[in-house]
Structures are given as C-alpha cells and as structure tokens.
C-alpha positions, 0 to 999 in steps of 0.5 A, a space after each residue: 362911822 362913815 365910808 367915803 368912796 369915789 374916783 381919783 384922777 391923777 393928771 401926772 404919771 409917776 410915783 405918788 405918796 399918800 397920807 391920812 390924818 383923822 380922829 379917831 381912826 381911819 383907813 385909806 384904800 386905793 384900787 389898782 384901777 376903777 374897780 372896788 374889788 381891787 382896792 388895797 389898804 395903803 395908809 391908816 390911822 390906828 388912833 386919833 391925830 390932830 387935823 393934818 398931823 401927818 406923822 404921829 403913826 408910821 402907818 399914816 404914810 403910804 409907800 410909793 404908788 405908781 399911777 398913770 395920768 388920765 386913768 381913773 382909780 377907785 378910792 375909799 376912806 373908812 372913818 370912825 370917831 368916838 366923840 364929836 371932835 372928828 377930823 379927816 384929811 387926805 394928802 398926796 405928794 405928786 411926782 416932782 411936787 410937795 405934799 398937799 391936800 388932794 384937790 376936788 378937781 382930782 376926785 369924782 363921785 363913785 358910780 356903782 356898777 349896774 
C-alpha cells in the first residue's frame, strides 16, 4: 500500500465536492486546516474501480465541503492494491466549475512539524 500526503491550496472559496477512484481500495482524508490530526474521511473506494470511474460506489463522492481561498488544507490518500494493475485518481468540482482532476498547481508536499 501507499500513503500520499500533502497540502491542498484552493484559489476559490466555496463548496467543493471530491471524488476518488482506485484499484483496489483507497481512502481520501481532508483536514479542516493544515494539521493532520484534524483530518476526516471524506470519500473512499471499498473495492476496485476502473481509472477515473467515479460512480461505481456511493462512497467515492464526498458531500459538499466549504473551503476558503488561499488557505492550506492537509490532504492524505491511503491506497492498497492486491495485484499490479493499480490506479488512483482524485478529482474535485470547484465552485461554478465541472469535475476535474486536481491539478498540481493546487498541491504542495507535506512538511512534518518540527
């Protein structure tokens, strides 16, 4: 399995919806701020999906999550694969936009606290 951690930097304030797709299983966690201890499970894949297959399981889609522009949010993905045909995709719908893969410009690496 793998754990991917970092920070999400939305440039628009408002309600966001998130999706996750993966083979075999995955969880998407998002904090209310930049602290890992405040993370909450917002979406999950209980069993495999095809690449970017967003609608196989109801749990793949989050509810609406209010984010502030310019604020940094801790984000974490846990992913487990049973064979070598793995995939992992995360998308969001920004306020007034369409669902899209989260671009790298909205992400930065996790820096552990000292």
